[in-house]
N, C-alpha and C positions, 0 to 999 in steps of 0.2 A: 435781517431780525435775528438777533442770538437768541436763540432758548433753551433754557435751563431744565433739567428734568426735577424731580422731586427728591430724588435721593442727593443728585449734586447740589440741590440749595440746600437741604438739610445738612450736608455735612460742611457748605462753606460757613454758612450761620454756628457751625459751632466752632472750626478755626477760628332753708333755706329751701329746701325743697318740698314738694307738695307729696305729702305721706299719708298712705293709708290708713285705715283704722286699725290695719294687723299691726304696724309698723310700731314702735317705740316713739311715742311722741317727742320725747328731747333728743331721740339720737334716731333721725328717721335714715340716715345714710349705714347705719348699721347691717342691716341684709345685705349690703352689695361690697359691702370692705372685703378684700384680699389681703392682706398687709404684710404675709410670712411668706417671701421670696425663696423659691428653691435656688441652693448657689451656683449650680452649673447649668450650662445649655442642655436641654431637653432635647434636641435636635440642632445637631451643628453639620456646618457647610460638610458635604463629603470628602474634599481634599482641601485643608487650609494650608496647605505649603505648595501653592502653583509657582512655576517657575515663575517672573514678570514677562519673559519671551512668548509665553505659550501663544498660540493662538486662539481668538475668541471662540468660543464653542466645540474646542478641543478635548474638551472632558467631559463627565457624566453631567447631566442636564441641572445638577444642585450642587456643583462645585465649587462657585465662587460667592454663594449666597443661599440661605435658605428663609424663607419669611412669610409673613402673613397666613398664620396657622388659624385652621377650622376646625375646631372640633366636634365630635358627634359618636351616637353609639349607632353598632348595624350588628344585630344579629349576636348578642351580648357581649361583642368586642367594642373598642374605644378605636376610632379611627381619628385620622389628622390629614385632612387636605392643605397641603399647604403649597408655597410658590419658592421653585428653584431658579437658580440664574447662572447661565452659563459663558458671562461675558458677551451674548450676543442678544438676549430677551428672556422675558418668564415662559416655563411652563410649570405644568401643575403635579406636585407628588402627591402620594398616597404612603400613609404611616400608619400601623395599629400597635394595640398598646393592651396590657390586663390589667394597670396599675396605674396609667397617665404618668408616670416618670421616665419608665424604661420604653422605647419608641423602636419598631422595628421598619427597615423601608419595605415598601411594595413594589417600587416602582412606580417609572414616570409614565402618570393615567392621561397626562392631558399635550401631548406633543406637539409642538408647532408644524403646521401642514404647508409647505411651499408651494401649496397650490391655489390655498385661501386669499382672497383679499384683505380679510380681515386677522388671520391667526399665522401667515406665514413668519412672521418672526415672534410672536406673544401668543400664550394661553394663559389663561390664572381662571381655573375652576374656581371660584373665589367666596362660596357660600352655599349652603345646602339645607333644603326645608327640611325643619327636623323639630322636634318639641323644644320649646323657649319657654317653658314655665322654669322660674329660677331655681327650684327645689326640686323640678322633675329630670327623667331620666337622660334625655337629648337626645331620644331616640330619631332617627333620620323615619319621615313619611314619605310615604310612597303615594304616587298618582297613578292610577290604571296602572300599577302593577310595576311602574319605575319610580329610581329616585329620580328627585330634581334638583337640580342646582343650577347656578348661575353664573355665566362667565362673564369677563372682560377683557379686552385686546389691545393692544396700543399698535398703529400701524406702520412703525418704521424699529430698526433694530435698536438698540439701546435700553437703558434702563426707564419705562416711562416716557417713552419716547414719542410724541404727536398725542393728539384727540383720541380717547379709547372709546368705544362704544361696549354696551351693555348686552347681551342675550342670555337665552334657557339653555341648559343643557339636559338631557334624560339621560338615566345608565339602570341596567339592570343587577349589576354586579361591583358597581362602584371603579371598575378599572376600564371601561368601554364605554365613554361618553360619545352621543349625538346630539349636535349642535345645532340650534337654531338660527335663523336670521337675526340680527341685532331687533333687539325692543326697544333700547332707548337709544339716540342719538345725540351728540352733544348740540350738533347744530340746530335742532327739531328743541331745544331747550331754550329758557333765558337768558341772562347777561350772566348769571353766575356759574354757567354751565358749560358756556359755550369756548371753552378751553379743554373740555376733556373729560370722561366720565372716571371715578375711580370704584374701587370694592362694592358691589352690592350685598346687600345684605336682605334674605327671604323670611318672611314671618307672615302664618297663617291663623286665621280666625275667624269666627261669623261675626259681620257688623252690617249693622242697620238689616240683619235678617238674611245675611247672605253670607257663603261662604267667600271671605275676601283674601288676596294674597297682597301683601305688602311687599315693594320691594325698594328698602333701604337703601340708600348711596352718597357717597361726596361727589363733588366735581370740585372743577378749578375754573377761574376766569380767564378770560385773555390778557394778553400781558397790559400790566396796567401803564398808566401814564408816568412820565419822568418825574413831576410833581409829588408823585407817590413812593418812588423807588424803582419804578419798573416791578419784574415777575408778576407776580400774582396771590391769591385769594383760595384758599379752599372753605367750602359748608358743606351741609347736609341736607337731602330731602328726601321727597318718597315718592311714588308712583304705586297706582293701586290698580289689581284689576280680578273680575270674578273667573273669569274664563280661560287666563294665561295667556290669550292672544292680543285682546285687548288693551293697552297701559294709560292709563290717566294720571300725569303730573299732578300733586294737589295744588291747589289753588295757593294754600297757605307756604307754600315753598319761599326760599331754604326754612326749613325748619328748625335748624341751628346755624346763626349768625356767627360772625367771629366778634371778640369781644373789642373794646377801646383800644386804640393803639397810642401807645405813650407819643410825645411829642419830639423825645427824643430821635424817636427811631425815622422819622421825613428828612427828606434831604436838607442841607440848612438854608437853601435860599424858597423852601415849600412854605407856600404862605397857609398849608391845611397845619403847619406845626403849631400855628397862634393859637389855635382855639382847641386844640388837642389837648386830653389830661396829661400829667406828667408823668401816670405809671402806664408801663406796657402788660394787657394780661395775657396771660397764658395759652390763649386761643386768640390771639389777634391775626396769625397769620391763618392759621389753618382749625377748622373743627371738622375734623375726619375720621372716615372711615364707622361710620356710628353700624352697631351692633346691638338691637333691641331683645331684649328679654321683659318676662311678664312675671309679677309679683302679685296674687290677689288681684287687686282691681285696679293694678297700678301697673306701670309700664317705666322701664329703664332702657335709658340710650349710652351705653358705655360708646367712648370715643376718643380719640386722642387730641388734644389739642397744641400747636406751635406757635412760638409768640416771635415778636421782629427783633427784639434785643437780641445783642449776642455777648456772649455764646449762648442761642436759640435752644429751647430744650422740646424734644417731643415728648410727653408723658402722657398716662392715662387719666382720662376725666369721665365725671357724670352728669346725666341730666335726667330728672322723672319727671313724672305727668301722671294725669287720672286717663288720656285716652290716647292714641296712635300717632296724634298731629301735635300735641301741645306739651314742649319741656320747657322745663328750667333747670337751668343751672346750678349742679351742688358746688357750693363754695369751698371746696378741698381737692387736693389731688389723692388719686387711689393708687396709681403706682406711678410712684417719681424716678427718676435716674438715678442711679446708685454711685456709691461713692469710686474714687480711682481705680483704675485694676480691676472694677468687678464686671459682670457679663453683660451689663446695660450701664456702663457710665457712660454714653454718648447718649442714647435713645431708649425708652423703653416706651413702645405702642403697638397698634393693632390689635384690639382686643380680642377675645372668643372667651365664651363662658361654659363651664358645664359643671352638674352638681353629682358626687360621689362619696359616699362612706362620710356620711354625714358633714361634709366640705364642699366647700364653692371655690372651683378651679378656674383663674383666671391666665390665661395664655396671652402671651406676646409676643411680639418681636423685638430681641433683645440685641444692640449694638454696640459694640466696645472698638476702642481705637478710632483713627482718623481715616475717611476717605481718601486714596481710594484702598490703603493697605488695613481697613476696618473689616471686623468679624459679626456677622450678622446671623444670627441664628434664631430656634423658638426658647422663649425658658415659661416659667409658670410660677403663679404664686397662690396662693389658697389662706381661706377663713381661718383656717387652725395652723399651731406650728407644725413643723415636721418631727 
């Protein structure tokens, strides 16, 4: 069976809301919009001119791609955890900033471990427990004197190759992390997550009288039948814990389903096309990378959608709800792909939000060009003009 990773699939495919009282009733999405893009990457691959014959892994860890930013504040400084790719797999970088635009690399803080069953090829420390209030400071929250994060890792070399697992990580200095054993495994989940788990997102608040940790994540199905065109779909769900040891998947999972698939996106001979709608929705293939924020008594799930129609586009979307389990999609695109020649002409996806200087900053992975010669880095948009 031939398996294609998410990055390769996106590359090939490329060749209303529940409003709290505090929101304006006529425009409930207003507090969440960040329409003003910064025109340059704020963090680019360390070396954008790698010789085509260079062996994989022969450069620094983030030489071939920078991906999946997670932005927060600690000790009065802004930090970003991000993923670097060197041709072998993911490793985790840390960068710092005083203004959210100029970033200094702090180094590889999540290196692969050749002796580990789980992280010998990949390690993505891809969320950190932090203040998730929409207009909060975004400070990292310590548990028992340590920062708490979550990691995910793919079992094979390559970009997102194999069914990934999710675990927790702890650190006293943001630079040295101790990993737990996996807390979520795809084989223990339902059919929608049996193909592997993607980026986790930590959130904490008092729920039903107890301090409760929410771990949002997305996952993929195993390979779909031929009459559906093969490949896979991605949806988003949540697991909860009160002790960080025992985790329970929500019976409401997946919290975020795929939208309807257009008739023309099925194989010509597929009987499923006959009853499908004519239009393909923006998240018919992927409803991925949930990133949950709190706004007064409401919850905002930022995520990215990807559709079946070609050329497909990965772009930033939003779903809102009055509790941490029920979300309704907003009928608009928050951050779309850019014009030809722009830093995000191909994809604009994988959200991370932080508030600063009376503005909401929305970091995301921007991709330009075509795989395998694409440029993948970190971009930012915000709620007020630059």
